[in-house]
C-alpha positions, 0 to 999 in steps of 0.5 A, a space after each residue: 554452493 552458490 553465494 547470494 546477496 544477503 545470504 541468510 539475512 533476514 528482517 529479524 536479523 537485521 532488527 536483532 543486529 541493530 538492537 544489539 548495537 542501539 539497545 537504548 535507542 527508541 525503536 518506536 514512538 506511540 503517541 497519546 492520540 494513537 493510544 487512545 485510538 487502540 488501547 495501548 500504552 504511549 510512549 518510546 518502545 527502544 530496541 532492547 524492550 522490543 527484542 525482548 518482546 520479540 524473543 517471548 512472543 516467538 517462543 510462545 509462537 514456536 510452541 505451536 510447531 507450525 513449520 518455516 514458510 507457513 503463513 499467519 494472518 495479522 489483523 493488527 493496527 499500527 501498535 506495537 502488538 504489529 511490529 512484535 507478531 511480524 518480527 516474531 514470525 520473521 524470527 521462525 520463518 513465518 510468512 505474514 498476511 496483513 489483513 486491511 480492517 477495511 475489507 468486508 466479508 467476502 473480501 476477506 474471506 477471500 484472502 484467508 482462503 487464498 492465502 492458506 494462512 495457518 492462524 490468525 492473531 488479531 487485535 480486540 477490535 477485530 469484527 465479528 465477521 473476521 471471527 465467523 470466517 475463522 470459526 466457520 473454516 477451522 482456522 484458529 484466531 487468537 489475540 496479540 499476545 495469546 498462546 496459539 493452539 499446537 498445529 502441525 503444519 508441514 511446507 515444502 520446496 524452502 531450500 535456498 538461503 533464508 533471505 529468499 524465503 517468504 517474508 510477507 504476502 500482501 494483497 493488492 487490487 488486480 484488473 481480474 477483479 479479484 485482489 493478487 496476492 504478491 509474495 515478498 521474500 526477506 531480501 524485498 523488505 532488506 533491499 527497500 531498507 538499504 535502498 533507503 539508507 543510501 539515498 544521496 545528502 540532504 536526504 541521507 539518514 543519519 543513523 540513530 537521529 532519524 524519527 520517522 513518522 507515518 499515518 499510513 498502515 502495515 498492509 501497504 508497502 509503503 509503510 511495511 517495507 520502507 517506514 519501518 525497514 528504512 528505521 531498522 536499517 539505521 537504527 532510528 525511530 518509527 512513529 506509526 500513526 492510526 490515520 491521517 488527522 489534518 486538525 492534529 497533524 501539526 501536534 503529531 509531527 511536533 510532539 513526535 519530533 519528527 525530521 521524516 514524514 511519509 505523505 499520500 498526494 491527498 494530504 497535502 492537498 487537504 493541509 494546505 486547504 486548512 488556514 494557515 498556522 504559526 506552528 506550521 514552521 515549528 518543526 524538525 522535519 528535513 523532508 516528506 517522501 510520498 507520491 502524488 502530491 498536487 502539481 498545482 500546490 506542490 511549490 506552495 507546499 514547501 514554501 509554507 511548511 518549510 520542508 521539501 516533498 520528495 516524490 517517488 515511484 515504486 509498486 508492491 511489484 517491484 520494491 525497492 528493486 527498482 525505485 526512483 525519487 526525485 532526490 537529485 538537483 533537479 526536480 521539477 517541483 510541480 511537474 509530477 516529476 519523480 526523479 531519474 533512473 538509479 545505476 541498478 535499474 533499466 528502463 524501457 517506455 514503450 507505445 501500444 505497439 510495444 515500440 521504444 517512444 523517443 524522449 519527451 513522448 509519454 508511454 508505458 513504463 517498463 522496468 527491470 533491474 540491471 545485472 544478472 538477476 533482472 528480478 532482484 528485489 521485485 516480488 516473487 510471483 503472484 501466488 497461485 497465478 503464473 500466468 498473471 506473472 508470466 504477463 507482468 514480466 512479458 519479454 523480460 520486463 516487468 509492465 508497470 501499467 504506468 504511463 510516463 514521459 522521459 524528458 532528455 535529462 533523463 527525468 521520469 515525469 507522471 502522467 495516467 495509468 494504463 491499467 483499469 484500476 483507480 486510485 484514491 487516498 493511496 488505494 488500489 481499486 479494481 474496477 471489475 472488482 466493484 462491477 462485479 459486486 453491484 451487478 448482482 443487483 436484478 434491477 441493472 440491466 449493465 453497469 460499468 466504473 471508472 475514475 473521475 478526478 477528485 481535487 483531495 483524493 486523486 480519483 475517485 470511483 464513478 459508476 454508469 448504470 443502464 436501468 432495467 425497464 421501468 426502474 427508478 434510477 435515484 432509488 436504483 443508485 442509493 440501493 447500488 449504493 449501500 450494496 456497496 457499502 455492505 460487501 466492499 471496503 468503504 473506499 471502493 464503494 462508487 462516490 458517483 452515479 449517473 444512468 445512462 441508456 447505453 455503455 461504449 462497447 466494441 463489435 464484440 460487446 466488450 466494454 471499451 474503457 477508454 470510451 468509457 473514461 472519456 465519457 465519465 470525464 465529459 458527464 464529470 465536467 457537465 455535473 451530470 453525476 450524482 454525488 454519493 461522496 458524503 455516504 463515503 466513510 470508514 466510520 459507516 464500517 461495522 465493526 462489532 
């Protein structure tokens, strides 16, 4: 029999081992603000208490008769309910499909159908839209503590060790216009926990002593794979927030006794724009972990708040199979540096012709795991999309679509994104998806979507429109924005609009994305775009 690293270990078995070794240690810490936002109890939940809740929920889910490998959707927030249902499902060999609550009907309908989930577990705040989708498709929807109906689901092809079974299906935006479902095995999560636990001093995790605060949602790999698994692996305490609240951030950091916090680049920018406070340094934080901090603010943030921001690089697809973080003695603060490749990672930087470039020259980053299995710790595949999976792994290397530069010391520096993805506040937005929705408007002759810089959110969505003859452009912008708000998650709606006579096209009438980007940048710098950012807010999302 072939022996695999981790063999039959799973997320649940690792949690159970820690719960038995450190039963009294707090696993979750729910702050009062989070409890008020979601209507749950505040306070600590120990590993022992979580184990008991998970066991009860596991038995309840087991009664439904779902087969190993079946998928269940989780429309749950950063509350104990999410962790109870995830660990219970994991214990049964079920895979979870976290559902972003900001999705609109078209998006949620696609994920529910494409994933072939057999059950949805939803918070009481779930919108009527979700209930309608489930009702119309005959998909059972239950509450987080509710017993499921009897289900008989057969799933084939599950031979092999438990660690190679699917643990989660996470959807990420792709250039095809529809999200891609990344199949993530148990080993994906186990590797993430072990990678984090092995960070060198002074970023090493002290077993049973760390308190990790994250404002990031559990439907993103950063929180689900790194934050959760780092704490489970080391017996630490996780503090999940409902979201990032700038005005209450200092209180959350202090009240939680956080020693580590996770961030997106937008967060340091917002915090640095606020008045200095005597409490800025009244905390126990050892370091922050994230990506995308404004290079101009990086050093100033560390000086003001008294802890380093460790910039890192990874993707949903790569997980911790290859992950780079600026944890060495040379961090190159303020230069978009994310560290040196670890020994378990192999990397190439290539030009558009596929040739390796010299150090100091930007190019696309290609990565793989060193050793016999170049895909170890990566996603297994894009669900139902063999062509996209093969294309991503063209030539035996994973093509990241990120433009980076490596210096002569081996340090990596982020430069740009090659893929047609707009990165806004940590969200990946496929331009084609937004374009597909907006082109339904009958008053549009043509349009294209791309990114423009944003001082707080890294990038913002911008839309260039060719109006149909006789159409008033200002009225059209408002109608397109309303259409986007109705059909797409709020963050995908264009924050900027402009009317143009034509779009940059190739001789075969294909959009020239590079030329579009240059045009958008010029128009942005010339203040030739109409600002709709004031209308973008998750608060506008209909929840009823």
